[in-house]
N, C-alpha and C positions, 0 to 999 in steps of 0.2 A: 594223518589223523585216521584212523580205522576203527573197526570193531576191534577193540581191544584191550584192555584192563582189566582185569576183575580186581574187586575191594578187600583193602582190610578190614572194611566194616563189618559188624556181626551179621550181615545177612550171605557174608562170602559162604560158598562150597567149601573152601580150604581151610581145614584145621588139622592142627599138631596134636599127634595122641600123646596121653599123659607121660607117655614113657622118656625118661629124659635121656636114654641112649638112643632111641627111635628115630630116624630121618625122616624131616617130612616129605611128604608124596609129592610128584608132580605138579607144578602150577600152572593152572591153563593159559595160553597166549604164550608161556615162556619157555615150556617145555612141550609143545605140541608142533602141528606141521605148520603152524602159524608162525612160528621164527624161523622156520625153513624158507617159507615163502617172503618174508621180510630182507633175506640174505639174498635170494635170487630175484624179489622182483615180479615173481611167476604164479600165478594158478594152476588148475583149479583148488579153491578150498570153498566149505560148505561149514554151517554149523548144523549141526546132526541134532534131530531133536530125538528125544526119549521114545515118541510115539512112531518112529519113522518116517517123518517128514525133514526135508531140509531146505535151506535159504544161502543163496550163493554168496559169496564175501566177493566183492569187486577187487581182487589184489591189483591188476595191471591197471586199474584207472586210477587207484592210490597211490600207485608207483609213478605215474606220469604226472607233468604238468596240471594246473589246476585249469577247468574248462568252465562252459559259462554257469553254470548252477553253483560251484565253488568261490566263482568271481563274483554273485550277487552275492555272496555272505559274505569275502571280503569288505567286499564296499561298503557291507554296514558296521564293521569294525570301527573302532573308536576314533570319532574325527579329528579329537583336541590330541591326538596322537600317545595315549597314555596307551602300555602296555596290553597287550592280548595273549590267554591263557588258553593253548589247544590243550583241549584233556582228551586224551587217547591219539597222540599225533601219530602214531604210526609211521611209514616212513617219511611222513615232515614235509608232505607238498604245501598245507598251508603255511606252517611257520617260515621255511625259506620263502616263498610267496610275500609275507607281510614282510619279512627284513628285506626283500627286493624291494621293496615301496616305501622303507625308510620307518616302519610302524615296529617297536621293540615287540618279540613276541619269544614266547618259552612254549615249548613242549612238555607234556608228562607222558607219559606210556610205563607199562609194567613188563613189557619184552625188550630186553637189552637189545636182540637185532635191529628193531625200529630203532629206538634211539641211537645206536650206531650209525644206521644210514641216516637219519636226521642229522647228525652232527658230518657224517660224511658230506652232506649237500649243503653246509658250511651253515645250517639250524644248530640255533640253540637248544638241548631238552632234558629232561631229567628221567631216570629210570625208578618212577617212582608210583605209588596209587596215589587217587585222586583225593583218599581218604586219612592217606599221613599228610603231617606238616609238609606247609609248601612256602617256599616264598611271597611275599605281599601279600597274605592274607588279608580280605577285606580292600583294598588297594586296587584290585585287578578291574580296568573298564571296559572291557569284553572278554568272556568266556564263551568256549566255540565247545560246540557237542554236534561233530558233524557223522556221517556215516553209520549210523546207527548205534554211537555212543551212550545214546539216553539209557541202554540198556545195562550198562554199565553196573555189576552188582546184581541185579534182578530185584532191583527196588527205588525205581523211578522217584519216586517220593522221597527217600531218603538221598538220593545223588543231586536231586534238584534242592532240597535244604543246604547240602552242602555247597553247592555251587554261588548258592544266595551269598552264603557266608563269604566267598570267596571275593564276589563283588565288592567294589564301591559302592558306598549308598547309590549313588545315580549310573552304576556300571548297568552292562548288558549281558543278557546270555541268548547266544542264539545255537537254535536246537533244529537239527534236523529229524522229521519224524517220518513215520510210516504212510504210503499217499493214502494207506483206506481205511477202514474206523474200525483198527487192531488194538487190543486192547491185555495183553495175555503176558504171563511171565513162563517159563519153558525153563528147562534142563536139557542143556546143551554140548555136545562135544566140537573141538575144530575135528575136520576130517577133509583128508588131501583125497589128489585123483585115485592113487591104487588102495585105498580105501583104511590106510594108517590113520587115528584118532588121537587127540588126548584125552585128560581126564574131565570128567563131567563139571560142569559148573552151572549156575543161575543165570540168566537172560531175562530181558524184557523188551516185548515191542508193542512201541504204542502209536496211536493215530494223533490228530492234531487234538481232536476233542479231547482224549484221554490225555493226552500232555496238558494239557489248560489245566483240565480238572486236578489232576496230579500236583502242577506249578503252584496253584492258587493255594494248596493246603498245604506247602513248602514255604507259602511267604511272597510269591511270586506271581506276577501278572501279566497277559499277554499285550504287547504295544504294537504288533505290526506280525502279517504273516504273508507268505508269496510261495511261488510254485516255480521252478525254471526246468525244463527237459524232465517233466516230471515229477523232479524230488521236491519235496515240500518242506516248507523252515517253518519256526516262530522265533520271534525276540521277545525275551522277556526280560522284566525290571522288580526290582523290590518293590512291593508296595508303597512305602512310605517316597518313593523316585518321582521325581516333578513328572506330571501327566505329557510333557511333550519333550520326553526324553529322546524319541524316534521323529 
């Protein structure tokens, strides 16, 4: 699971030209340095902002076995054994660990190389956007947005509302948020160590306060929050769910 998929939601930066003979442009995460990093398991990679700033993408950690912070997330996945949906699964470390623990899990990612790596590890994954039709809509016990994937599509409220629709009535969305008081929507490109970059796309970065605010407007409520090794997480449930869900 990684910072990965862009959406087919109307907020996406990727649009087709009206000329029927024209070929669509490159797709972020699929036709840029991220795909190569998923094949090799190595960085460095950054999200390069339009203002020149950049944010490191932790490729080596994503391609390694789950760490203590990851395990704190996995321990909160559906205790009743219902399936878990990993949105933006990347190289598949969380999906494969869940399966090893006996929990059914499916990853979704728009990067074919990430899906191939997940499947190569024995995980189940679809090359698809979260905004496209997915199996089991409205029946997932847990959904995951780890490793910055709350930024998918650049519209966190739309993403959170989509996740709410995917969950079972008493399901839980586990979200990793930025450690500080961050609330921004930015235009970025994936950039590698040689300066090669992919096409621009919309992304978002939210800390806990901003994420909870967006979640409430999307029909979700906070039921838990925790920090491990400097990484911060929220558990969100649908508003009509029982109060003691976590």
